[in-house]
RODO-2510 file (C-alpha; in nm, 4 decimals, decimal comma):
residues 295
     n   res          X          Y          Z
     1     m     1,3563    -1,3243    -0,6363
     2     q     1,0544    -1,4106    -0,5092
     3     a     1,1836    -1,2425    -0,1503
     4     l     1,2339    -0,8996    -0,4714
     5     l     0,9241    -0,9546    -0,5941
     6     d     0,7532    -0,8377    -0,2195
     7     q     0,9567    -0,5462    -0,1725
     8     f     0,9148    -0,4237    -0,5154
     9     l     0,4720    -0,5319    -0,4280
    10     d     0,5156    -0,3398    -0,1167
    11     y     0,6948    -0,0381    -0,3275
    12     v     0,4059     0,0189    -0,5614
    13     v     0,1548    -0,0119    -0,3168
    14     l     0,3154     0,2636    -0,0441
    15     e     0,5191     0,4718    -0,2556
    16     r     0,3860     0,4772    -0,6170
    17     g     0,0102     0,4371    -0,4676
    18     l    -0,1208     0,2415    -0,8115
    19     s    -0,4367     0,1050    -0,7942
    20     e    -0,5331    -0,1840    -0,7185
    21     n    -0,6343    -0,3001    -1,0449
    22     t    -0,2593    -0,2404    -1,1968
    23     q    -0,1424    -0,4137    -0,8850
    24     s    -0,2863    -0,7165    -0,9612
    25     a    -0,1923    -0,6981    -1,3345
    26     y     0,1875    -0,6678    -1,2032
    27     v     0,1878    -0,9508    -0,9880
    28     a     0,0090    -1,2038    -1,2235
    29     d     0,2301    -1,1094    -1,4755
    30     l     0,5708    -1,0907    -1,3011
    31     e     0,4580    -1,4466    -1,0400
    32     l     0,4074    -1,5971    -1,4447
    33     f     0,7484    -1,4434    -1,5460
    34     l     0,9233    -1,5419    -1,2099
    35     a     0,8162    -1,9387    -1,2988
    36     f     0,9376    -1,9112    -1,6643
    37     l     1,2888    -1,8464    -1,4656
    38     r     1,2912    -2,0900    -1,2221
    39     e     1,1725    -2,3691    -1,5338
    40     s     1,4377    -2,2108    -1,6608
    41     s     1,6527    -2,2878    -1,4050
    42     v     1,7625    -1,9091    -1,3415
    43     r     1,8633    -1,8491    -0,9995
    44     s     1,9480    -1,5151    -0,9861
    45     i     1,7832    -1,1988    -1,0618
    46     n     2,1070    -1,1052    -1,1737
    47     s     2,2023    -1,4361    -1,4464
    48     v     1,8582    -1,3108    -1,5902
    49     t     1,9733    -1,1726    -1,9787
    50     r     1,7275    -1,0358    -2,2737
    51     d     1,6662    -1,3515    -2,4635
    52     h     1,5229    -1,4952    -2,1280
    53     v     1,2475    -1,2615    -2,1384
    54     l     1,2236    -1,2134    -2,5291
    55     s     1,1599    -1,5993    -2,4781
    56     f     0,9038    -1,5259    -2,2264
    57     l     0,7484    -1,3126    -2,4606
    58     l     0,7493    -1,5383    -2,7300
    59     q     0,5845    -1,8404    -2,5180
    60     e     0,2601    -1,5497    -2,3978
    61     k     0,2212    -1,5171    -2,8077
    62     d     0,2639    -1,8602    -2,8746
    63     r     0,0049    -1,9420    -2,6493
    64     g    -0,2548    -1,6977    -2,8303
    65     m    -0,2325    -1,3907    -2,6030
    66     a    -0,3527    -1,0648    -2,7251
    67     t    -0,0711    -0,8274    -2,8459
    68     r    -0,2398    -0,5996    -2,5902
    69     s    -0,1661    -0,8186    -2,2999
    70     i     0,2161    -0,9044    -2,3595
    71     a     0,2904    -0,5293    -2,3983
    72     r     0,1534    -0,4911    -1,9947
    73     r     0,3979    -0,8326    -1,9399
    74     l     0,6704    -0,5793    -2,1194
    75     v     0,5641    -0,3075    -1,8772
    76     a     0,5713    -0,4804    -1,6009
    77     i     0,9175    -0,6582    -1,6336
    78     k     1,0553    -0,3455    -1,7218
    79     v     0,9404    -0,1275    -1,4011
    80     f     1,0127    -0,4389    -1,1795
    81     f     1,3683    -0,4518    -1,3109
    82     r     1,4176    -0,0455    -1,3414
    83     y     1,3391    -0,0777    -0,9573
    84     l     1,5736    -0,3380    -0,8751
    85     a     1,8784    -0,1437    -1,0602
    86     q     1,7335     0,2176    -0,9108
    87     e     1,7984     0,0055    -0,5562
    88     g     2,1173    -0,1707    -0,6192
    89     l     1,9529    -0,4479    -0,6146
    90     l     2,0620    -0,5500    -0,9661
    91     k     2,4262    -0,5340    -1,1872
    92     e     2,2314    -0,4290    -1,5013
    93     n     1,9263    -0,3614    -1,6287
    94     i     1,9086    -0,5816    -1,9346
    95     t     1,5801    -0,4463    -2,0024
    96     d     1,6873    -0,0586    -2,0583
    97     a     1,6947    -0,1184    -2,4488
    98     m     1,4575    -0,3351    -2,4923
    99     d     1,1570    -0,1504    -2,6710
   100     s     0,7419    -0,2504    -2,6454
   101     p     0,4391    -0,3320    -2,7813
   102     k     0,4535    -0,2684    -3,1160
   103     l     0,7130    -0,5282    -3,1563
   104     w     0,4820    -0,7949    -3,0630
   105     k     0,2355    -0,6945    -3,3128
   106     v     0,4279    -0,8921    -3,6248
   107     l     0,7439    -1,1048    -3,3822
   108     p     0,8322    -1,3817    -3,5962
   109     d     0,9273    -1,7139    -3,4077
   110     t     1,2985    -1,7334    -3,3397
   111     l     1,5441    -2,0102    -3,3874
   112     s     1,7554    -2,1414    -3,1121
   113     y     2,1320    -2,1748    -3,1309
   114     e     2,0508    -2,5483    -3,1558
   115     e     1,7802    -2,5376    -3,4514
   116     v     1,9960    -2,3032    -3,6721
   117     e     2,2800    -2,5939    -3,6998
   118     r     2,0358    -2,8112    -3,7715
   119     l     1,8722    -2,6376    -4,0525
   120     l     2,2572    -2,4795    -4,1786
   121     r     2,3415    -2,8826    -4,1920
   122     q     1,9791    -2,9658    -4,3828
   123     p     2,1536    -2,8830    -4,7270
   124     d     2,3554    -3,1657    -4,8998
   125     l     2,6661    -3,0544    -4,9667
   126     s     2,7954    -3,3558    -5,1752
   127     r     2,4936    -3,1813    -5,4724
   128     p     2,5214    -2,8670    -5,6124
   129     l     2,1693    -2,7323    -5,5201
   130     g     2,2800    -2,8305    -5,1412
   131     v     2,5932    -2,6118    -5,1999
   132     r     2,3628    -2,2970    -5,3368
   133     d     2,1190    -2,4151    -5,0338
   134     h     2,3373    -2,3659    -4,7927
   135     a     2,5098    -2,0312    -4,8818
   136     i     2,1520    -1,8741    -4,9055
   137     l     2,0795    -2,0210    -4,5613
   138     e     2,4185    -1,8898    -4,4102
   139     t     2,3864    -1,5599    -4,5778
   140     f     2,0199    -1,5001    -4,4046
   141     y     2,1317    -1,5784    -4,0923
   142     g     2,5234    -1,4667    -4,1166
   143     s     2,4068    -1,1204    -4,2144
   144     g     2,0159    -1,0975    -4,1159
   145     l     1,9356    -0,9492    -4,4796
   146     r     1,5495    -0,9445    -4,5658
   147     v     1,4156    -1,1787    -4,8437
   148     s     1,4379    -0,9015    -5,0911
   149     e     1,7667    -0,8033    -5,0466
   150     i     1,8745    -1,2212    -5,0846
   151     c     1,6986    -1,2012    -5,4040
   152     t     1,8343    -0,9217    -5,5577
   153     l     2,1752    -0,9179    -5,4017
   154     r     2,4457    -0,8967    -5,6693
   155     i     2,8102    -1,0178    -5,7242
   156     d     2,9323    -0,7090    -5,7539
   157     n     2,7794    -0,6385    -5,4116
   158     l     3,0491    -0,8609    -5,2253
   159     r     3,3195    -0,7854    -5,0921
   160     l     3,3890    -1,1307    -4,9594
   161     d     3,8058    -1,0568    -4,8525
   162     d     3,6831    -0,7757    -4,6195
   163     g     3,4316    -0,9326    -4,4507
   164     y     3,1312    -0,7921    -4,5999
   165     l     2,8931    -0,6944    -4,8708
   166     r     2,6656    -0,3809    -4,9967
   167     c     2,2844    -0,4188    -4,9633
   168     i     2,0328    -0,1608    -5,1043
   169     g     1,7079    -0,1830    -4,8306
   170     k     1,4290    -0,0084    -4,7688
   171     g     1,3816     0,3015    -4,9182
   172     n     1,6353     0,2430    -5,1994
   173     k     1,9239     0,3096    -4,8592
   174     e     2,2200     0,1206    -4,9668
   175     r     2,4432    -0,0042    -4,6409
   176     v     2,7107    -0,2403    -4,5332
   177     v     2,6293    -0,5445    -4,3537
   178     p     2,9125    -0,7442    -4,2263
   179     v     2,9742    -1,1521    -4,3326
   180     s     2,9572    -1,4451    -4,0672
   181     a     3,2882    -1,6550    -4,1808
   182     t     3,0757    -1,9619    -4,2571
   183     a     2,8683    -1,7610    -4,4934
   184     r     3,1722    -1,6477    -4,6687
   185     d     3,3307    -1,9538    -4,7306
   186     s     2,9971    -2,1034    -4,8376
   187     v     2,9039    -1,8322    -5,0563
   188     i     3,3021    -1,8407    -5,2553
   189     r     3,2203    -2,1971    -5,2950
   190     y     2,8730    -2,1676    -5,4425
   191     t     3,0314    -1,8816    -5,6633
   192     e     3,3218    -2,1244    -5,7690
   193     e     3,1576    -2,4715    -5,7826
   194     v     2,7836    -2,3833    -5,8434
   195     r     2,6861    -2,0394    -6,0198
   196     p     2,8599    -2,0885    -6,2575
   197     g     2,7381    -2,3875    -6,4158
   198     h     2,3509    -2,1685    -6,3768
   199     v     2,4394    -1,8643    -6,5080
   200     q     2,2370    -1,8731    -6,8991
   201     d     2,3000    -1,5321    -6,9593
   202     e     2,6491    -1,4090    -6,9172
   203     l     2,5165    -1,0677    -6,8158
   204     e     2,3246    -1,1975    -6,5448
   205     r     2,4646    -1,0703    -6,1990
   206     t     2,2900    -1,1672    -5,9469
   207     l     2,4038    -1,3519    -5,6650
   208     f     2,1379    -1,6615    -5,6396
   209     l     2,0409    -1,8120    -5,9078
   210     t     1,7807    -2,0899    -6,0101
   211     r     1,8525    -2,4158    -6,1516
   212     r     1,6882    -2,2512    -6,4897
   213     g     1,9059    -1,9661    -6,4354
   214     t     1,7001    -1,6845    -6,3005
   215     p     1,6924    -1,4742    -6,0330
   216     f     1,5256    -1,6231    -5,6716
   217     s     1,1440    -1,5034    -5,6309
   218     r     1,0553    -1,3718    -5,2658
   219     k     0,8225    -1,7082    -5,2733
   220     g     1,1077    -1,9389    -5,3769
   221     i     1,3514    -1,8336    -5,1467
   222     w     1,0469    -1,9380    -4,8957
   223     k     0,9566    -2,2501    -5,0496
   224     l     1,3611    -2,3331    -5,0148
   225     i     1,3427    -2,1851    -4,6630
   226     k     1,0501    -2,4401    -4,5300
   227     q     1,1510    -2,7204    -4,6890
   228     h     1,5418    -2,7286    -4,5817
   229     s     1,2979    -2,5898    -4,1997
   230     l     1,0779    -2,9447    -4,2132
   231     a     1,3339    -3,1884    -4,3160
   232     a     1,5674    -3,0850    -4,0658
   233     g     1,2652    -3,1371    -3,8145
   234     i     1,2149    -2,7889    -3,7077
   235     h     0,8466    -2,7711    -3,6233
   236     k     0,8157    -2,3614    -3,5692
   237     n     0,6706    -2,1219    -3,8365
   238     v     1,0147    -2,0951    -3,9688
   239     t     0,9923    -1,7979    -4,2933
   240     p     1,2944    -1,5290    -4,4303
   241     h     1,2143    -1,2871    -4,1705
   242     t     1,2516    -1,6377    -3,9009
   243     l     1,6742    -1,6173    -3,9854
   244     r     1,6638    -1,2476    -4,0009
   245     h     1,5072    -1,1883    -3,6552
   246     s     1,7066    -1,5380    -3,5321
   247     f     2,0388    -1,3221    -3,6519
   248     a     1,8977    -0,9940    -3,4968
   249     t     1,7562    -1,1676    -3,1163
   250     h     2,1223    -1,3940    -3,1221
   251     l     2,3517    -1,0905    -3,1384
   252     l     2,1249    -0,9569    -2,8438
   253     s     2,1309    -1,2305    -2,6345
   254     n     2,5313    -1,2468    -2,6961
   255     g     2,5544    -0,8789    -2,5691
   256     a     2,6068    -0,6456    -2,8707
   257     p     2,5416    -0,3281    -2,8676
   258     l     2,1494    -0,2449    -2,9868
   259     r     2,2527     0,0281    -3,2228
   260     m     2,5387    -0,1860    -3,3813
   261     i     2,2656    -0,4365    -3,4578
   262     q     1,9948    -0,1524    -3,6047
   263     e     2,2239    -0,0514    -3,8349
   264     m     2,3332    -0,4111    -3,9438
   265     l     1,9376    -0,4486    -4,0002
   266     g     1,8791    -0,1198    -4,1894
   267     h     1,6007     0,0432    -3,9461
   268     a     1,4626    -0,3057    -3,8511
   269     d     1,1762    -0,3465    -3,5754
   270     i     1,3662    -0,4652    -3,3066
   271     a     1,4831    -0,1377    -3,2192
   272     t     1,1771     0,1061    -3,3835
   273     t     1,2531     0,3842    -3,1653
   274     q     1,6660     0,4175    -3,1653
   275     v     1,7530     0,6988    -3,4669
   276     y     1,9253     0,5792    -3,7710
   277     t     2,3354     0,6326    -3,6385
   278     h     2,6093     0,5568    -3,9425
   279     v     2,8976     0,3699    -3,8645
   280     d     3,1239     0,2576    -4,0949
   281     s     3,1923    -0,0434    -4,1850
   282     s     3,5266    -0,1609    -3,9779
   283     r     3,3484    -0,1331    -3,7163
   284     l     3,0064    -0,3243    -3,7793
   285     k     3,2890    -0,5981    -3,8813
   286     a     3,4551    -0,5831    -3,5225
   287     v     3,1199    -0,5963    -3,3455
   288     h     2,9695    -0,8583    -3,5693
   289     e     3,3371    -1,0714    -3,5201
   290     q     3,3005    -1,0319    -3,1728
   291     f     2,9235    -1,1332    -3,0922
   292     h     2,8053    -1,3372    -3,3761
   293     p     2,7890    -1,7170    -3,2480
   294     r     2,9208    -1,7797    -3,6319
   295     a     3,1729    -1,5282    -3,7273
***
């Protein structure tokens, strides 16, 4: 990979005629990226995935790097990969669909697969509240909903036999979201065994209820997730959006089409420049089952 970097630098000097400052910035940024890949045991440029690039940029964010500098790192990587693809040295340019810089202003931590498993195992399924909390966490990670969408999700929105739900997102727009198999099973258990004991008003149709029989507030959901993430020994700043972002990142790293992810999330940050494209529920469900690790 170092030889490829040297070849690229010859290209930007001899053919692109970039300034010395730009050349130096590319060298610094790309050498750091290659060092990260070596530490991650990546030995071939064709083994690099979107997840590697995202992890590198998140590492820079965690080190306190400014948004502008992170954006510059991503630009350098994209230019490097574009060059390799043009020269036939790269099988697939995995950075083509990666949007830049504004993303890093608000990008939350993302959980690894192992951390997600630890979090989902945390609720005590021998207790009613554990069954409820497990259903909430599975729904977050299995569908990528916003916290406001979880709070307002209604029983009438569920189509669990068909493997999807409907939710009302930003701008009062309804969308269809596939549900992972494990999330579906968790929600069914919750609705059958736990929710009836929490209902105080027979007219209440909100899915997830507190022990007092009232819908959750966003702060209440935030506290629930924080409690379980700390108990699971996860030291990242885990918020509702962390689970939503992990949902999208894991789909993307497993090869799901970016536009399908955008559809599932409902104009998510991960594809800010993509035009919203309507996809029917059966196609969404098929994509979700193919690419989601818990489908």
